[in-house]
N, C-alpha and C positions, 0 to 999 in steps of 0.2 A: 028379628032373631035372623029374618033374611040375610040380612048388608050382612049379618057375620059368617056367612056361607059363602060368599060373593070369593072369588078368584081376578084380581087384578092382573093384567101384562101392560107390557109398555109398548108403547110404539119404538122404531129403530130408523137412525139412517145410511141408505147405503151412499159411501162415500164410493164413485169410479173415476177413482185413480192408478194408475198400475203402477206409483212407484209408493204410493200405500201399502196399497194390496200387496207387493213382492215383499217387501217386508215385512209385514204383518204376521204372512206366513210363512216366513224364514225362521223367525222367529219362536214364532208358533212350536214348528218345527221342532226346533231345537231346547224349548220346551219339554215335548211331550219325550226325547227324544232321553232327555236327566231323566225325568219322571220313569222311566222305564230301566235305566242305568240304578237310578235309584232304589228301586220294586226290586228289578229279581238277582241283579250283580250283587249290589249293595244289602242285598236284604234285608230291603227297610220294611219287610213286612215280619219281622222278628221283634221282639223287643230282647234285650243283649244286657247283660249284666254283666260288665266291663271290671268291675269288686268284688271276685270270691274271696273268699275266706280259707282259708289250709290252713293242715297242721303238717308236722316236719319231726322226725324223731330222723335222727345223725346214729349213724356207728361205724366203730374207723377200723378196719384192724391188722395185722401186725406187719410189716411191711416182709416183703419175698427177699431171706436174706441168701438163698443157697446160690446165688451167681458167687464168684470169683472175683474175693478184692482189686484181683489182678486186674482186674475187665475193669474199675473203676478209675478215671482218667483226677479224679480228685484225691484221690486215699494214695499218701505215700510207698504200698506196693504197688503201684501201676507199672506190668509190664509193657502196656501197646506201643507199638510204633508211628499210626497214626495220631498227628498231632490234634486237642481239644478245639473244641468252638475257642474255647477259653483256657488258655495256661495256667494253671495252678504251680507254684512250686513245689508243693508237696511236703511240706512240712508237717501240716494239722492232720493229725490221725483223723482216725473212722470211726466209730464207733458206734454198736447197735443200740439202737434203743428199737424198746416194741411200743404197744399206739397207748397204754396210758402217759408214756414218756416222752414219743413226739406228738401228739394232740393236747396241749396245755395251751391257754383250760379250759374246760371243758364249758360249750355255746347250746342255746339253745338252736340257732340257725346258723350260727355258722363253725369252721371247724380249721384250729389251727395246723401246720403238719412241719414240722422242726427240720429245716436244714443244715439248720448249721449254729456254735453257739462257739460262746465267752463264757467261761466261769473263770468269774473269780472272786479267790478264800478271801473275806474281811476279816477283821479284829476291832474291838471296839475299844480307842484309845482314846486316853484325857491328853486334852491338847493344853499352850500357854493360856486357856484366856476360863483355865478351866469344866472345863464342857468335857465330852465325849462325845465322838464320831469314828464312825467306821470306816477304816485305812484300809484301801488292799494289800494287800503280803505276793499274792501269788498269783496269774493270771494260764488259765490254757484256755486255746484256741482249739477246736475238733469239729469237721463233718459227722454229718451220719447217717449211716450209709445207706445206699435202695431207697429213700423215704419215695419216688418217685411206681414205687410198685405196692405202696399203701393201697389200700382197697377201700371205699366206702359203701360202707349198709343203708340205704337211703328208704322210710316207708314215708308217706305220704297221701293224702287226702284230699281232696276241693270238694266246699259245698259254694251254692248259692244262696247268697240272704235276700236278694230282690226275689225268688219267686214263692211262691207259697203253694199250697193243694196237698194234695193224698200223693203224689209224689215228689219227696223230694231231689231238686238238681246238683247230680252228686254222687259223692266214692269215695271208696280207695282205689289207687292205684292199681291198685293190684286185678282188679275188673276193666281196667282197659286200656291202650292199647300204648307206648311211649318208645320213642327214641332220642336218638343221640346227633344234633345237628350242628356242621359249621359253622366260619364267618361268611361262607357265602349258604347259608339256608341249607346244604346239601347234606341228606342222610348217611351220618355214618355208619349208623348201626342202630339196632330192635335193644331197646335197653331194657323192654317189662317183659317179667315172668311169669308164669300163673302160679298165685298161690306163693311168692317170693320177693322179698327186698328185690330194687336196684342198685345194682352192683358198678360200680366205676373204679376204676380204674387214675388213681393223679394223670401218668401221664397222658392215658387218651382223654383226662379235662386239656390237659398242657397242648398238645396238637390240636384243640377242638378251637381251642382259644388260636390259636397260630406263635404256640413256641412250642419246637422243636424238644428243646433239650433245657433243662434247668442251666446248663453250663454256657449258656450266652450270655453274650453284654447284656447287661441291669438298664435299660433304658433310667432309673432312676436321679434325681438333680442331685442327689447324693452319694451315688452312688461311687465311686472317686475310682470309675475304669474295672470295678469288681462285676463281677457272675450272677443269675438271678440267686445260685444255691448261697453266694454271701451274702445280699443285702434284703430277698426276701423277695414277696413280691406278691398282688390282689387279686385273684380273677373272682369276679359274684356271676354267679350262677343260677340263671331263671331259668325256674321254668313256667311253663305257657300250657295252658290246658284251654279249650278249646274243643265245640261240638258241631260251630257250623263252619265254618271257613275249611273243612279241608271236603265238604258235600258243592256241587253246583247249587245244588238247592232242599232246600228244609235245610234239616239238623237232619244225625246221628249220634253215635255213639261216643264219649268223650274222647277224643286224643294228650296224649300231652311232647313234650320236647324240654329238650334241655338244650337252653342254649347257655355259651360261653364268650363273657368278653375280660379282654383283660387291661385294666386299671393303668391307664399308661404315667409314664414318671414321679411311680414311687414304688418305694421298699417299705418291708413290714417289721418289724421285731415290737418282742414285749422280754417285760424284767422279771424277774421270778428270784425273790424271796424264799431261800430254802433255812431257816438257823440251824445251826448245830449246836444238839441241848450235851450239857454235861449232868454222868449220872445223879442224880439226889435220891438221900432217903424219903420215908414217907412223911420222918418229923419235919425233915428239914423244906418240902414244899408245905408241910399246910401250917411251917413256923416265920418263913420266911418268904416279900415277892421280892426278884430275882428275874433278872434280865438273862439273854444268852449274851457270851465276850465274842465269841463267832458267830459266820452267819457263809454265806455259800450263796453272789449275787450270777444270776445265773442270764443275762443276753442270750435273748434266744430270735433267729430270722429266720420265718419260716415263711411258706405257703397258704395266706389268705382264702379261705375260701367259704364265699358269703353268698347264701341265697336267700332267696328271695322265690315266691308265690303268685303266678298272675293267670289271666286269663280273659278270654269272654263265651262266657256260653249264652245261648239264645232260645227262646221260645216261641212256638206262631201266638201274634194276634192283635186280633181283628181291631186294637184300635191301633197300635202301629200304625199297622197299612191305611186306615183314616185317614189320620194326620197327612200320611203321603200324598194319599191323594187329593187332600182338602188343601197342601201346601204345592198341587201343581195345578189345582184351580184359581188358586188365589193368586199363582203366579203370569195364568192367561187372561186375564180381569185389567191386573196390576200391566201387561202388556196392550189388551184396547183401550184403556183409559192415557197410556204415554204417546198410541198413536191418535187418537182423539186432541189430545193438547196440541200434537203436530198438526196435524191439519188446519188448527184454526188458527196460530196463532205463528205458524210458520212457515202459511205457505199461502200466499198472498188471494189468491183464487176464494177459499171460504171463511179468508178470514171476517171478509166483510159484511156475510150473514150473522157474527156471534150473535146479534141484538133482535134478529127477524122473527118476527109472530111464523107459523106454519102456513099460513096463508100467503103471507106476502112471499115468502122464500117459493113457493107455488109457482108466483108470476113470475119471477126474477130468475127463474130456471126454464121456463120458454123463452126470454131475454138471449140468456148464456145461449143457452142452446143455438140459436140460429144467427151467431158469430162468432163459436168457441166449439175445437175439438169434442166427440160426444166423450171421448175420457173423462173430460174436465169438468163434464154434469153433476149435478147434484141432482137427486131423485128420494126421496120424500116416502115411504109406506107406514102409511097410515097403520099404527096398532089398533088394536080391538082391544077395549077395556071389559073389563068382567060381564058387562050390563046389555053390549055389545059395542056398545054406542062411540066412536073415534072421539080421541078429545081432539077440540080445535082448536081453541089454544094456551099459548103456553103459560 
């Protein structure tokens, strides 16, 4: 029974070589510095959830049409002297649309703000083959007035699915701090208000994405030298949550940021079919199946806003810290193994002792010490086993 309680240690060899010693301690220092950086700077003591789940609700408010129409460079009534970034022919009229007409179709995680439209009035006609097709009778092109002044009201929340326990990690944005940031991650303004949804104006989102105005020349491959207002564009809006990246140690309250990215080289348009129904009596509706012979095909060129919720939420974890320490210890063990391989296989002075037993190695050490420098000698320190007797033979 006593043998099961014994503790066994091992003998070790001290190689007195400056080259190997300097190499070992340089790499050991680098490993130690990496371990400290990984634990304290990269916060390796935290367990991180990089895929939290979020909810989002979007509401579009009517644009502000109080500004004089004579100040809008895309409207025929424009009376300004300074040329805009894009020169319009100003033949297409400007129309006032409310939020419901601007933001079509309704979606859960995206909003389309119409900037330019083409209305095609179509009628069903019979062709030479006897089939019926819709043909365009007339077309009207127009701009929507002041879509940049449209305001988005955003309600959102986040929760981590990785952690469980008495207190869940997450919650509503109304209990957090939120900021709108620019292309260089510089804070533009604080957006969170106590117990209220976030309010973001379309013009703010454009500037945060690096677009000064919709009247810039579109970079779309099919833009045909037209403006963003006439071709539409796509912005990706990332809501990023974190509770540790803004603190030098540990975790804190969850913060979030709106980061806007312009998707280059693409425009955006949708087509909406609006049937034109003629009046029918109740008897006709019940006794016949009919199709409308007229319709309105509306091509909508829009600013598309796509929302995505991302994050990095962390909790202090003893397991995560232990994993980091084990990784550092493993690297030190690997380093010692590599140095041993180098000493026994690449340095001639030591390679000839690879197959020698310990007594013979001790004799050769005395012979080598008489004719070689002290730094090239190999000394053997006998380890002590759990029984107190060193091992004599390999």
